[in-house]
C-alpha positions as a printed NumPy array, in Angstrom:
array([[  74.191,  108.899,  -89.183],
       [  75.296,  111.788,  -91.427],
       [  74.147,  115.339,  -90.764],
       [  72.899,  117.402,  -93.711],
       [  72.577,  121.176,  -93.61 ],
       [  69.728,  122.86 ,  -95.484],
       [  68.675,  126.455,  -96.095],
       [  65.   ,  127.44 ,  -96.22 ],
       [  64.183,  129.913,  -98.998],
       [  60.931,  130.935,  -97.283],
       [  62.014,  131.837,  -93.737],
       [  65.747,  132.272,  -94.543],
       [  66.864,  129.922,  -91.761],
       [  69.564,  127.256,  -91.849],
       [  68.898,  123.905,  -90.185],
       [  70.524,  120.51 ,  -89.821],
       [  68.828,  117.172,  -90.401],
       [  70.215,  113.741,  -89.554],
       [  69.368,  111.252,  -92.306],
       [  70.527,  107.797,  -93.221],
       [  72.278,  107.469,  -96.568],
       [  69.19 ,  105.68 ,  -97.952],
       [  66.842,  108.481,  -96.854],
       [  69.116,  111.125,  -98.367],
       [  69.472,  109.265, -101.677],
       [  65.678,  109.101, -102.112],
       [  65.841,  112.806, -102.941],
       [  62.846,  113.892, -100.871],
       [  63.646,  117.309,  -99.412],
       [  63.174,  117.611,  -95.653],
       [  60.68 ,  119.989,  -94.108],
       [  62.053,  123.197,  -92.569],
       [  62.18 ,  122.891,  -88.796],
       [  61.194,  126.569,  -88.384],
       [  58.286,  127.138,  -90.786],
       [  57.416,  123.692,  -92.21 ],
       [  58.211,  124.659,  -95.813],
       [  59.627,  122.211,  -98.353],
       [  61.262,  125.073, -100.286],
       [  64.737,  124.126,  -99.05 ],
       [  68.141,  123.669, -100.682],
       [  71.053,  121.576,  -99.483],
       [  74.176,  123.462,  -98.456],
       [  77.719,  122.272,  -98.77 ],
       [  79.258,  121.334,  -95.468],
       [  82.422,  119.731,  -94.273],
       [  82.546,  116.093,  -93.273],
       [  84.395,  114.507,  -90.401],
       [  85.549,  110.922,  -90.539],
       [  86.545,  109.073,  -87.426],
       [  88.552,  105.89 ,  -87.854],
       [  90.095,  103.455,  -85.466],
       [  93.833,  103.52 ,  -84.849],
       [  94.117,  100.221,  -86.705],
       [  93.306,  101.748,  -90.087]])
């Protein structure tokens, strides 16, 4: 499950949420884990891909 990093504009905290691709594509912003606000913005983050040795 991919991890998405968000920044809360109200409490100025960064937090990570694990969402399925379907949940993320719905566009509903997550709730801040610190203050409960929905005033959050997605941050750019790096992605890691793990593949088998066969690929």
